[in-house]
N, C-alpha and C positions, 0 to 999 in steps of 0.2 A: 503493499500501500503506499503511497506516497507521502512523504510529512508532513505535507503543508496542500492545503487544495492548490489545482492547477486556475483555477476562478477567482476564487476570493482572499490565499493567499488566508485561509487560516491554518492556527496552525494547529494542528491535529491533537496533539499531548496535551494536554494544558496543566497538566501535573503529571507531576511523579507516580507510576502504578497504576494509575488511571484505567486500561483495559488489563488491570490482573482479573476485574471482573468480570471481565468480556467471557473469561474460564469461565465461570459458573453457566456465564449466555450460553454461550456455546455447548457446556455438557446438557442444559436443558434441554437445547431443539438434540440436542444428537440422540439422549433419552425419548425423546417424543419418536425420531426416529424410529429404536427401535420397534419403540409399541405400536406403529401404526408397519409396521413392512412385518411382525409378530402376530398381530392381528389380521391382515391381509391371506397371511400362507395358509395360519391355524383354521379361516374358512374357506377360503377357496381353491388350497392345495386340500386341504381335509387334513390337516394336520400329519406333514413332512414328520424326518423323522431329527433332530434334536441338529444334527451333520450341516441342514439342509438350513435349517430356522439360522447358526451358527453362521456359515458360510454369506446369504445373502445379508444380514444385515453387515456381517463385514464389508462385504464389496461396498452397500450401498454409504456408507456414514465413511468408509475411506473415503469415495471419489466427492462424496459431496463437503470434505470435510474443504478445505478450501473455498470453497459458499459460507457454512459454517462459522471459521473464522473471520471474513466480511459485516455478514449477518450479522454476527452478536459486538462486533465494536461499533459499527454504525448504529446499533439498538444502549449500548454503554452509550457514545455518545450525546444522541439525542433524548435519554432518560435522566445521565447523568449527569452530560456536563454545559447542559442548556442551550446546545447547539440544533437552530433549527433551522430548518430546506425552507428556504426561497426559490422561487421560480423562479422570480427577476433574472437569480443567477446562472442561470442554465441556455438562457439567451442572447449571451455578451458574444 
């Protein structure tokens, strides 16, 4: 991720350790993915063996990790750092 916003030059790391909390947000998002994949496998694949659950969940979480990392940091900035999205900035 960029250290500053390319449009408005906002410094993203407003305080030391701000994004430590984003690890918890990322963990929560990962748990949500695990639950959704588990429920879908249970109902759509008629309760497959445990190795199917583990391999499916591990693969999906592995591939979504970059997205989870970025969105967790964005949510941390939005909810706890007071950074708000302004649509007028994107028109520059």
